[in-house]
C-alpha positions as CSV (number, residue, x, y, z in Angstrom):
1,M,52.6,-33.9,-57.7
2,N,49.0,-35.3,-58.7
3,I,47.6,-36.1,-55.2
4,Y,49.5,-32.2,-54.5
5,K,47.3,-30.8,-56.9
6,K,44.4,-33.1,-56.2
7,N,44.4,-32.4,-52.0
8,K,44.4,-28.7,-52.9
9,S,40.9,-28.6,-54.6
10,H,39.4,-30.5,-51.8
11,R,40.3,-27.9,-49.3
12,K,39.1,-24.8,-52.1
13,G,35.5,-26.7,-51.0
14,F,36.2,-27.3,-47.2
15,V,36.4,-23.6,-46.7
16,L,33.7,-22.4,-48.5
17,V,31.6,-25.4,-46.3
18,L,33.6,-23.9,-43.4
19,A,32.5,-20.1,-44.1
20,L,28.7,-21.7,-44.7
21,M,29.4,-23.2,-41.1
22,L,30.4,-19.6,-39.8
23,I,27.5,-17.8,-41.2
24,T,24.5,-20.0,-39.6
25,L,25.9,-20.0,-36.0
26,M,26.5,-16.3,-35.9
27,S,22.6,-15.5,-37.9
28,V,21.9,-18.4,-35.1
29,L,23.4,-16.1,-32.3
30,A,21.5,-13.1,-33.6
31,I,17.9,-14.4,-34.0
32,T,19.2,-16.0,-30.2
33,S,20.7,-12.8,-29.0
34,F,17.4,-10.2,-31.0
35,E,14.6,-12.6,-29.1
36,L,16.9,-12.6,-25.4
37,V,16.7,-9.0,-25.7
38,I,13.1,-8.8,-26.4
39,S,12.0,-11.4,-23.3
40,T,13.7,-9.8,-21.1
41,T,12.0,-5.9,-21.7
42,R,8.6,-7.6,-21.7
43,I,9.9,-8.9,-17.9
44,T,11.0,-5.1,-16.8
45,N,8.5,-3.9,-18.7
46,N,5.8,-6.1,-16.9
47,H,7.9,-5.3,-13.7
48,K,7.4,-1.3,-13.8
49,K,4.1,-2.0,-13.8
50,Y,3.3,-4.3,-11.5
51,L,6.0,-2.0,-8.9
52,Q,3.8,1.0,-10.0
53,A,0.3,-0.7,-9.0
54,L,2.5,-1.9,-5.8
55,Y,3.2,2.5,-5.5
56,V,-0.7,3.0,-6.8
57,A,-2.4,0.2,-3.9
58,D,0.4,2.0,-0.6
59,A,-1.0,5.6,-2.0
60,G,-4.7,5.1,-1.4
61,V,-3.7,3.2,2.7
62,E,-1.8,6.3,3.0
63,H,-4.4,8.7,1.7
64,T,-7.1,7.0,4.1
65,L,-4.5,7.0,6.9
66,C,-4.0,11.0,6.6
67,V,-8.0,11.3,6.2
68,L,-9.0,10.3,9.5
69,S,-6.0,12.2,11.5
70,K,-8.5,14.8,10.3
71,V,-11.5,13.7,11.9
72,N,-12.5,14.4,15.2
73,W,-12.8,11.6,17.7
74,A,-14.3,13.5,20.3
75,G,-17.3,11.4,21.5
76,F,-16.8,9.2,18.8
77,D,-18.9,6.2,20.1
78,W,-16.8,2.6,18.7
79,Q,-20.0,1.1,17.2
80,E,-20.7,-0.5,14.4
81,S,-23.8,1.8,13.9
82,S,-21.4,4.5,15.1
83,F,-19.3,3.9,12.3
84,S,-21.9,4.9,9.5
85,N,-21.4,8.4,10.6
86,L,-18.2,9.0,10.4
87,N,-18.0,12.0,8.5
88,L,-15.0,11.9,5.5
89,S,-16.2,13.4,3.0
90,N,-15.8,16.9,5.0
91,V,-12.7,15.9,6.3
92,D,-10.9,14.8,2.3
93,S,-9.9,17.4,0.4
94,S,-7.4,16.1,-2.1
95,S,-7.0,17.9,-5.9
96,N,-9.6,14.2,-7.6
97,D,-12.8,14.7,-5.5
98,T,-12.6,11.7,-4.1
99,D,-16.0,10.9,-3.2
100,W,-16.6,8.6,0.6
101,F,-20.0,5.9,0.4
102,Y,-19.9,3.9,3.1
103,S,-22.3,0.6,1.5
104,S,-22.9,-2.9,3.5
105,G,-21.0,-2.5,7.1
106,S,-17.7,-0.6,5.0
107,W,-16.7,3.2,3.8
108,Q,-15.6,3.0,-0.4
109,M,-13.7,5.6,-2.2
110,T,-12.6,5.3,-6.0
111,N,-9.7,8.2,-6.7
112,S,-8.1,7.8,-10.1
113,G,-5.3,9.4,-11.0
114,D,-4.0,11.8,-14.3
115,L,-1.5,9.5,-15.5
116,G,-4.2,6.0,-16.5
117,N,-4.0,4.5,-13.2
118,S,-6.9,3.9,-9.9
119,Y,-7.1,3.1,-6.7
120,T,-9.9,1.7,-3.9
121,V,-10.4,1.5,-0.4
122,T,-12.2,-0.5,1.2
123,M,-12.2,0.9,5.4
124,T,-13.5,-1.5,7.9
125,M,-14.1,-0.6,11.3
126,I,-12.4,-3.7,13.7
127,V,-13.7,-2.9,17.5
128,N,-12.4,-5.9,19.9
129,G,-12.4,-4.0,22.9
130,S,-10.5,-1.1,24.2
131,D,-9.0,-2.1,20.7
132,H,-9.6,0.4,18.2
133,K,-8.8,-0.3,14.6
134,F,-9.3,0.0,10.9
135,R,-9.1,-2.6,8.2
136,V,-7.8,-0.7,5.4
137,E,-8.0,-2.9,1.3
138,S,-7.6,-0.4,-1.0
139,T,-6.2,-2.3,-4.6
140,G,-4.1,0.0,-7.3
141,T,-4.6,-0.9,-10.3
142,V,-1.5,0.6,-13.5
143,S,-3.6,-0.9,-17.4
144,S,-4.2,-4.5,-16.5
145,F,-2.3,-4.7,-13.1
146,T,-4.0,-4.7,-10.4
147,K,-2.2,-4.7,-6.7
148,T,-3.8,-4.8,-2.9
149,I,-2.8,-3.7,-0.1
150,V,-3.9,-5.0,3.2
151,A,-3.7,-2.5,6.0
152,E,-4.6,-2.5,9.7
153,I,-4.6,1.8,11.2
154,G,-5.0,2.1,14.5
155,N,-4.2,4.2,17.8
156,I,-6.8,6.7,17.2
157,P,-7.3,9.7,17.4
158,D,-2.7,10.2,16.5
159,P,-3.6,7.5,13.2
160,K,-0.9,5.0,12.4
161,I,-0.4,1.6,10.4
162,L,0.1,-1.1,13.0
163,L,-0.1,-3.3,9.8
164,W,1.0,-3.7,6.3
165,M,1.2,-6.5,4.5
166,E,0.2,-7.3,0.3
167,K,-2.5,-9.4,-0.1
168,E,-1.8,-12.3,-2.8
169,M,-4.4,-13.5,-5.2
């Protein structure tokens, strides 16, 4: 009988230790789950901003395509010297007052959106015999994220995107 009482008192201590171990384990699991949720939220937000920057850059390519479709190409001389004489400002009727300017062999334009995003477009001319194309590089910016798209636009006077790719940085 004396032995039974001794074992019973040891069992009560064991339950206390077991309870403390379970509480510790549950606390570690809760903290780990919380950190996992926070890191997943950060990754999701970064991916969202990355995609937004990509779409903003694509908007710059589409804007340029729209402007080129309104240019009067009749009599245009496909020489580097003629490229600077394109009148892009008169055909660009976007609501954000974009201003195209020519500098060092390329046309450039920046457009800022209402939500803090912007794109910058640089367009150069590619002449290879009778193959007339424009190389457009559009960089979209959202917060601190930037993404650049390189496109070739051809088939003038009815411009079409011939090549579209993300530029790796």
